[in-house]
Backbone atoms as SQL, in Angstrom:
CREATE TABLE atoms (id INTEGER PRIMARY KEY, chain TEXT, resi INTEGER, resn TEXT, atom TEXT, x REAL, y REAL, z REAL);
INSERT INTO atoms VALUES
  (1, 'A', 1, 'UNK', 'N', -20.154, 15.150, -20.590),
  (2, 'A', 1, 'UNK', 'CA', -18.969, 15.724, -19.911),
  (3, 'A', 1, 'UNK', 'C', -17.848, 15.753, -20.423),
  (4, 'A', 2, 'UNK', 'N', -16.869, 16.736, -20.748),
  (5, 'A', 2, 'UNK', 'CA', -15.829, 16.769, -21.499),
  (6, 'A', 2, 'UNK', 'C', -14.576, 16.263, -20.450),
  (7, 'A', 3, 'UNK', 'N', -13.739, 15.444, -21.081),
  (8, 'A', 3, 'UNK', 'CA', -12.727, 14.859, -20.173),
  (9, 'A', 3, 'UNK', 'C', -11.581, 15.965, -20.133),
  (10, 'A', 4, 'UNK', 'N', -10.909, 16.131, -19.142),
  (11, 'A', 4, 'UNK', 'CA', -9.770, 16.693, -19.148),
  (12, 'A', 4, 'UNK', 'C', -8.426, 16.178, -19.763),
  (13, 'A', 5, 'UNK', 'N', -7.584, 17.305, -20.105),
  (14, 'A', 5, 'UNK', 'CA', -6.601, 16.603, -20.947),
  (15, 'A', 5, 'UNK', 'C', -5.707, 15.298, -20.150),
  (16, 'A', 6, 'UNK', 'N', -5.481, 15.740, -18.682),
  (17, 'A', 6, 'UNK', 'CA', -4.681, 14.413, -18.094),
  (18, 'A', 6, 'UNK', 'C', -5.546, 13.122, -18.130),
  (19, 'A', 7, 'UNK', 'N', -6.744, 13.112, -17.931),
  (20, 'A', 7, 'UNK', 'CA', -7.663, 12.011, -18.189),
  (21, 'A', 7, 'UNK', 'C', -7.530, 11.434, -19.680),
  (22, 'A', 8, 'UNK', 'N', -7.363, 12.112, -20.769),
  (23, 'A', 8, 'UNK', 'CA', -7.105, 11.751, -21.996),
  (24, 'A', 8, 'UNK', 'C', -5.769, 11.358, -22.122),
  (25, 'A', 9, 'UNK', 'N', -4.593, 11.789, -21.565),
  (26, 'A', 9, 'UNK', 'CA', -3.276, 11.350, -21.496),
  (27, 'A', 9, 'UNK', 'C', -3.073, 9.909, -21.022),
  (28, 'A', 10, 'UNK', 'N', -3.976, 9.890, -19.894),
  (29, 'A', 10, 'UNK', 'CA', -3.674, 8.467, -19.235),
  (30, 'A', 10, 'UNK', 'C', -4.465, 7.442, -19.916),
  (31, 'A', 11, 'UNK', 'N', -5.490, 7.807, -20.529),
  (32, 'A', 11, 'UNK', 'CA', -6.442, 6.354, -21.200),
  (33, 'A', 11, 'UNK', 'C', -5.318, 6.259, -22.511),
  (34, 'A', 12, 'UNK', 'N', -4.779, 7.018, -23.336),
  (35, 'A', 12, 'UNK', 'CA', -3.894, 6.606, -24.214),
  (36, 'A', 12, 'UNK', 'C', -2.516, 6.364, -23.904),
  (37, 'A', 13, 'UNK', 'N', -1.842, 6.685, -22.719),
  (38, 'A', 13, 'UNK', 'CA', -0.543, 6.580, -22.525),
  (39, 'A', 13, 'UNK', 'C', 0.055, 7.991, -22.898),
  (40, 'A', 14, 'UNK', 'N', 1.019, 8.418, -21.925),
  (41, 'A', 14, 'UNK', 'CA', 1.799, 9.504, -22.104),
  (42, 'A', 14, 'UNK', 'C', 2.998, 9.409, -22.794),
  (43, 'A', 15, 'UNK', 'N', 3.017, 10.186, -23.986),
  (44, 'A', 15, 'UNK', 'CA', 4.259, 9.991, -24.804),
  (45, 'A', 15, 'UNK', 'C', 4.187, 8.708, -25.643),
  (46, 'A', 16, 'UNK', 'N', 3.106, 8.188, -25.906),
  (47, 'A', 16, 'UNK', 'CA', 2.878, 6.911, -26.574),
  (48, 'A', 16, 'UNK', 'C', 3.732, 5.675, -25.755),
  (49, 'A', 17, 'UNK', 'N', 3.930, 5.933, -24.408),
  (50, 'A', 17, 'UNK', 'CA', 4.420, 4.746, -23.532),
  (51, 'A', 17, 'UNK', 'C', 3.139, 4.448, -22.958),
  (52, 'A', 18, 'UNK', 'N', 3.010, 2.962, -22.760),
  (53, 'A', 18, 'UNK', 'CA', 1.933, 2.197, -22.453),
  (54, 'A', 18, 'UNK', 'C', 2.221, 1.852, -20.663),
  (55, 'A', 19, 'UNK', 'N', 1.738, 2.388, -19.796),
  (56, 'A', 19, 'UNK', 'CA', 2.050, 2.240, -18.492),
  (57, 'A', 19, 'UNK', 'C', 1.360, 0.912, -17.921),
  (58, 'A', 20, 'UNK', 'N', 1.836, -0.186, -17.329),
  (59, 'A', 20, 'UNK', 'CA', 1.292, -1.302, -16.719),
  (60, 'A', 20, 'UNK', 'C', 0.216, -0.932, -15.785),
  (61, 'A', 21, 'UNK', 'N', -1.070, -1.569, -15.617),
  (62, 'A', 21, 'UNK', 'CA', -1.843, -1.279, -14.403),
  (63, 'A', 21, 'UNK', 'C', -1.524, -2.226, -13.389),
  (64, 'A', 22, 'UNK', 'N', -1.208, -1.547, -12.294),
  (65, 'A', 22, 'UNK', 'CA', -0.605, -2.101, -11.161),
  (66, 'A', 22, 'UNK', 'C', -1.890, -2.700, -10.099),
  (67, 'A', 23, 'UNK', 'N', -2.137, -3.985, -9.800),
  (68, 'A', 23, 'UNK', 'CA', -3.241, -4.510, -9.098),
  (69, 'A', 23, 'UNK', 'C', -2.800, -5.564, -7.970),
  (70, 'A', 24, 'UNK', 'N', -2.616, -4.849, -7.033),
  (71, 'A', 24, 'UNK', 'CA', -1.964, -5.923, -5.939),
  (72, 'A', 24, 'UNK', 'C', -3.343, -6.803, -5.504),
  (73, 'A', 25, 'UNK', 'N', -2.884, -8.039, -5.309),
  (74, 'A', 25, 'UNK', 'CA', -3.907, -8.761, -5.010),
  (75, 'A', 25, 'UNK', 'C', -4.341, -8.557, -3.334),
  (76, 'A', 26, 'UNK', 'N', -5.594, -8.547, -2.884),
  (77, 'A', 26, 'UNK', 'CA', -6.077, -7.935, -1.888),
  (78, 'A', 26, 'UNK', 'C', -5.638, -9.044, -0.690),
  (79, 'A', 27, 'UNK', 'N', -5.180, -10.194, -0.829),
  (80, 'A', 27, 'UNK', 'CA', -4.815, -11.368, -0.097),
  (81, 'A', 27, 'UNK', 'C', -3.386, -10.786, 0.600),
  (82, 'A', 28, 'UNK', 'N', -2.681, -10.012, -0.122),
  (83, 'A', 28, 'UNK', 'CA', -1.403, -9.725, 0.026),
  (84, 'A', 28, 'UNK', 'C', -1.497, -8.279, 1.066),
  (85, 'A', 29, 'UNK', 'N', -2.490, -7.846, 0.937),
  (86, 'A', 29, 'UNK', 'CA', -2.809, -6.290, 1.775),
  (87, 'A', 29, 'UNK', 'C', -3.566, -6.498, 3.288),
  (88, 'A', 30, 'UNK', 'N', -2.862, -6.352, 4.378),
  (89, 'A', 30, 'UNK', 'CA', -3.766, -6.359, 5.537),
  (90, 'A', 30, 'UNK', 'C', -3.974, -4.922, 6.170),
  (91, 'A', 31, 'UNK', 'N', -5.088, -4.920, 7.025),
  (92, 'A', 31, 'UNK', 'CA', -5.584, -3.624, 7.635),
  (93, 'A', 31, 'UNK', 'C', -4.725, -3.481, 8.715),
  (94, 'A', 32, 'UNK', 'N', -4.599, -2.237, 9.195),
  (95, 'A', 32, 'UNK', 'CA', -3.709, -1.821, 10.475),
  (96, 'A', 32, 'UNK', 'C', -3.859, -2.737, 11.671),
  (97, 'A', 33, 'UNK', 'N', -5.441, -2.953, 11.451),
  (98, 'A', 33, 'UNK', 'CA', -5.819, -3.779, 12.854),
  (99, 'A', 33, 'UNK', 'C', -5.224, -5.405, 12.851),
  (100, 'A', 34, 'UNK', 'N', -5.183, -5.774, 11.616),
  (101, 'A', 34, 'UNK', 'CA', -4.587, -7.358, 11.252),
  (102, 'A', 34, 'UNK', 'C', -3.055, -7.196, 11.103),
  (103, 'A', 35, 'UNK', 'N', -2.699, -6.036, 11.227),
  (104, 'A', 35, 'UNK', 'CA', -1.055, -5.613, 11.352),
  (105, 'A', 35, 'UNK', 'C', -0.714, -5.802, 12.841),
  (106, 'A', 36, 'UNK', 'N', -1.892, -5.327, 13.268),
  (107, 'A', 36, 'UNK', 'CA', -1.271, -5.118, 14.982),
  (108, 'A', 36, 'UNK', 'C', -1.358, -6.571, 15.222),
  (109, 'A', 37, 'UNK', 'N', -2.462, -7.362, 15.195),
  (110, 'A', 37, 'UNK', 'CA', -2.597, -8.627, 15.572),
  (111, 'A', 37, 'UNK', 'C', -1.109, -9.467, 15.502),
  (112, 'A', 38, 'UNK', 'N', -0.624, -9.499, 14.007),
  (113, 'A', 38, 'UNK', 'CA', 0.418, -9.994, 13.387),
  (114, 'A', 38, 'UNK', 'C', 1.652, -9.630, 14.169),
  (115, 'A', 39, 'UNK', 'N', 1.708, -8.432, 14.889),
  (116, 'A', 39, 'UNK', 'CA', 2.774, -7.962, 15.393),
  (117, 'A', 39, 'UNK', 'C', 2.817, -7.986, 16.816),
  (118, 'A', 40, 'UNK', 'N', 1.618, -8.249, 17.302),
  (119, 'A', 40, 'UNK', 'CA', 1.379, -8.184, 18.961),
  (120, 'A', 40, 'UNK', 'C', 1.333, -6.929, 19.665),
  (121, 'A', 41, 'UNK', 'N', 0.789, -6.095, 18.947),
  (122, 'A', 41, 'UNK', 'CA', 0.989, -4.654, 19.367),
  (123, 'A', 41, 'UNK', 'C', -0.339, -3.897, 19.243),
  (124, 'A', 42, 'UNK', 'N', -0.525, -2.726, 19.606),
  (125, 'A', 42, 'UNK', 'CA', -1.710, -1.867, 19.199),
  (126, 'A', 42, 'UNK', 'C', -1.986, -1.195, 17.764),
  (127, 'A', 43, 'UNK', 'N', -3.193, -0.964, 17.491),
  (128, 'A', 43, 'UNK', 'CA', -3.265, -0.424, 16.140),
  (129, 'A', 43, 'UNK', 'C', -2.702, 0.847, 15.920),
  (130, 'A', 44, 'UNK', 'N', -2.805, 1.691, 17.167),
  (131, 'A', 44, 'UNK', 'CA', -2.316, 2.867, 17.230),
  (132, 'A', 44, 'UNK', 'C', -0.657, 2.802, 16.946),
  (133, 'A', 45, 'UNK', 'N', 0.070, 1.864, 17.472),
  (134, 'A', 45, 'UNK', 'CA', 1.569, 1.530, 17.296),
  (135, 'A', 45, 'UNK', 'C', 1.796, 1.455, 15.668),
  (136, 'A', 46, 'UNK', 'N', 1.016, 0.577, 15.251),
  (137, 'A', 46, 'UNK', 'CA', 0.847, 0.354, 13.956),
  (138, 'A', 46, 'UNK', 'C', 0.939, 1.633, 12.936),
  (139, 'A', 47, 'UNK', 'N', -0.374, 2.311, 13.322),
  (140, 'A', 47, 'UNK', 'CA', -0.374, 3.479, 12.570),
  (141, 'A', 47, 'UNK', 'C', 0.789, 4.373, 12.672),
  (142, 'A', 48, 'UNK', 'N', 1.339, 4.618, 13.951),
  (143, 'A', 48, 'UNK', 'CA', 2.384, 5.447, 14.342),
  (144, 'A', 48, 'UNK', 'C', 3.671, 4.768, 13.459),
  (145, 'A', 49, 'UNK', 'N', 3.995, 3.599, 13.133),
  (146, 'A', 49, 'UNK', 'CA', 4.874, 3.089, 12.239),
  (147, 'A', 49, 'UNK', 'C', 4.701, 3.686, 10.968),
  (148, 'A', 50, 'UNK', 'N', 3.448, 3.489, 10.565),
  (149, 'A', 50, 'UNK', 'CA', 3.461, 4.116, 9.220),
  (150, 'A', 50, 'UNK', 'C', 3.487, 5.613, 8.844),
  (151, 'A', 51, 'UNK', 'N', 3.131, 6.260, 9.800),
  (152, 'A', 51, 'UNK', 'CA', 3.116, 7.841, 9.901),
  (153, 'A', 51, 'UNK', 'C', 4.685, 8.361, 9.929),
  (154, 'A', 52, 'UNK', 'N', 5.478, 7.341, 10.544),
  (155, 'A', 52, 'UNK', 'CA', 6.946, 7.747, 10.984),
  (156, 'A', 52, 'UNK', 'C', 7.711, 7.164, 9.623),
  (157, 'A', 53, 'UNK', 'N', 7.005, 6.630, 8.617),
  (158, 'A', 53, 'UNK', 'CA', 7.742, 5.920, 7.508),
  (159, 'A', 53, 'UNK', 'C', 8.289, 4.584, 7.798),
  (160, 'A', 54, 'UNK', 'N', 8.133, 3.936, 8.669),
  (161, 'A', 54, 'UNK', 'CA', 8.982, 2.920, 9.274),
  (162, 'A', 54, 'UNK', 'C', 8.331, 1.477, 8.369),
  (163, 'A', 55, 'UNK', 'N', 6.916, 1.642, 8.414),
  (164, 'A', 55, 'UNK', 'CA', 6.154, 0.657, 7.863),
  (165, 'A', 55, 'UNK', 'C', 5.270, 1.227, 6.542),
  (166, 'A', 56, 'UNK', 'N', 5.733, 0.788, 5.192),
  (167, 'A', 56, 'UNK', 'CA', 5.017, 1.234, 4.017),
  (168, 'A', 56, 'UNK', 'C', 3.535, 0.871, 3.853),
  (169, 'A', 57, 'UNK', 'N', 2.661, 1.835, 3.507),
  (170, 'A', 57, 'UNK', 'CA', 1.434, 1.601, 3.319),
  (171, 'A', 57, 'UNK', 'C', 0.905, 1.926, 2.065),
  (172, 'A', 58, 'UNK', 'N', -0.608, 1.617, 1.770),
  (173, 'A', 58, 'UNK', 'CA', -1.280, 2.446, 0.639),
  (174, 'A', 58, 'UNK', 'C', -2.456, 2.645, 1.044),
  (175, 'A', 59, 'UNK', 'N', -3.234, 3.489, 0.537),
  (176, 'A', 59, 'UNK', 'CA', -4.425, 3.820, 0.987),
  (177, 'A', 59, 'UNK', 'C', -5.646, 3.526, -0.016),
  (178, 'A', 60, 'UNK', 'N', -6.415, 2.802, 0.385),
  (179, 'A', 60, 'UNK', 'CA', -7.475, 1.830, -0.342),
  (180, 'A', 60, 'UNK', 'C', -9.022, 2.474, 0.432),
  (181, 'A', 61, 'UNK', 'N', -9.561, 3.151, -0.153),
  (182, 'A', 61, 'UNK', 'CA', -10.779, 4.072, 0.204),
  (183, 'A', 61, 'UNK', 'C', -10.969, 4.695, 1.387),
  (184, 'A', 62, 'UNK', 'N', -9.524, 5.299, 1.597),
  (185, 'A', 62, 'UNK', 'CA', -9.426, 5.915, 2.932),
  (186, 'A', 62, 'UNK', 'C', -8.798, 5.158, 3.988),
  (187, 'A', 63, 'UNK', 'N', -8.719, 3.855, 3.865),
  (188, 'A', 63, 'UNK', 'CA', -8.000, 3.271, 4.835),
  (189, 'A', 63, 'UNK', 'C', -6.808, 2.590, 4.432),
  (190, 'A', 64, 'UNK', 'N', -6.046, 2.631, 5.828),
  (191, 'A', 64, 'UNK', 'CA', -4.420, 2.315, 5.334),
  (192, 'A', 64, 'UNK', 'C', -4.565, 0.813, 5.300),
  (193, 'A', 65, 'UNK', 'N', -3.714, 0.039, 4.077),
  (194, 'A', 65, 'UNK', 'CA', -3.363, -1.115, 3.989),
  (195, 'A', 65, 'UNK', 'C', -1.774, -1.430, 3.781),
  (196, 'A', 66, 'UNK', 'N', -1.444, -2.595, 4.375),
  (197, 'A', 66, 'UNK', 'CA', 0.075, -2.746, 4.612),
  (198, 'A', 66, 'UNK', 'C', 0.233, -4.092, 3.825),
  (199, 'A', 67, 'UNK', 'N', 1.554, -4.226, 3.105),
  (200, 'A', 67, 'UNK', 'CA', 1.789, -5.600, 2.490),
  (201, 'A', 67, 'UNK', 'C', 2.271, -6.599, 3.540),
  (202, 'A', 68, 'UNK', 'N', 1.681, -7.717, 3.583),
  (203, 'A', 68, 'UNK', 'CA', 1.771, -8.895, 4.564),
  (204, 'A', 68, 'UNK', 'C', 3.215, -8.958, 4.576),
  (205, 'A', 69, 'UNK', 'N', 4.303, -8.947, 3.516),
  (206, 'A', 69, 'UNK', 'CA', 5.586, -9.238, 3.546),
  (207, 'A', 69, 'UNK', 'C', 6.366, -8.233, 4.384),
  (208, 'A', 70, 'UNK', 'N', 5.816, -7.006, 4.215),
  (209, 'A', 70, 'UNK', 'CA', 6.308, -5.764, 5.273),
  (210, 'A', 70, 'UNK', 'C', 6.241, -5.910, 6.800),
  (211, 'A', 71, 'UNK', 'N', 5.054, -6.685, 6.896),
  (212, 'A', 71, 'UNK', 'CA', 4.747, -6.870, 8.509),
  (213, 'A', 71, 'UNK', 'C', 5.710, -8.101, 8.814),
  (214, 'A', 72, 'UNK', 'N', 5.915, -8.994, 8.056),
  (215, 'A', 72, 'UNK', 'CA', 6.762, -9.896, 8.365),
  (216, 'A', 72, 'UNK', 'C', 8.253, -9.631, 8.475),
  (217, 'A', 73, 'UNK', 'N', 8.786, -8.507, 7.598),
  (218, 'A', 73, 'UNK', 'CA', 9.856, -8.122, 7.633),
  (219, 'A', 73, 'UNK', 'C', 10.390, -7.569, 8.987),
  (220, 'A', 74, 'UNK', 'N', 9.265, -6.954, 9.383),
  (221, 'A', 74, 'UNK', 'CA', 9.362, -6.365, 10.918),
  (222, 'A', 74, 'UNK', 'C', 9.243, -7.222, 11.985),
  (223, 'A', 75, 'UNK', 'N', 8.638, -8.412, 11.879),
  (224, 'A', 75, 'UNK', 'CA', 8.582, -9.507, 12.718),
  (225, 'A', 75, 'UNK', 'C', 9.982, -10.213, 13.163),
  (226, 'A', 76, 'UNK', 'N', 10.629, -10.400, 11.264),
  (227, 'A', 76, 'UNK', 'CA', 11.934, -11.075, 11.199),
  (228, 'A', 76, 'UNK', 'C', 12.727, -10.033, 10.648),
  (229, 'A', 77, 'UNK', 'N', 13.484, -9.505, 11.354),
  (230, 'A', 77, 'UNK', 'CA', 14.435, -8.469, 10.738),
  (231, 'A', 77, 'UNK', 'C', 15.307, -8.955, 9.603),
  (232, 'A', 78, 'UNK', 'N', 15.738, -10.096, 9.420),
  (233, 'A', 78, 'UNK', 'CA', 16.355, -10.879, 8.312),
  (234, 'A', 78, 'UNK', 'C', 15.761, -10.901, 7.443),
  (235, 'A', 79, 'UNK', 'N', 14.383, -10.797, 7.006),
  (236, 'A', 79, 'UNK', 'CA', 13.950, -11.156, 5.883),
  (237, 'A', 79, 'UNK', 'C', 13.873, -9.739, 5.062),
  (238, 'A', 80, 'UNK', 'N', 13.849, -9.729, 4.044),
  (239, 'A', 80, 'UNK', 'CA', 13.875, -8.598, 2.916),
  (240, 'A', 80, 'UNK', 'C', 12.679, -8.557, 2.315),
  (241, 'A', 81, 'UNK', 'N', 11.855, -7.274, 1.875),
  (242, 'A', 81, 'UNK', 'CA', 10.954, -7.370, 1.019),
  (243, 'A', 81, 'UNK', 'C', 11.279, -7.738, -0.335);
């Protein structure tokens, strides 16, 4: 199977720049259900916070994952990410 141009550029680095591979540790990420337990709220409320942009998240295999530090920042507003 022939590779696309985008795949070839990503493999060798765009414009001779090597981009670091970002792999967050999974222990730093929590599910929406786990975040709801930490926030003492419902999972639907956590999803709503994510959709409104108040709680940043990433998608891992179609599921939302939230950084534990972002959840902690919501619990204690004085904390920064």
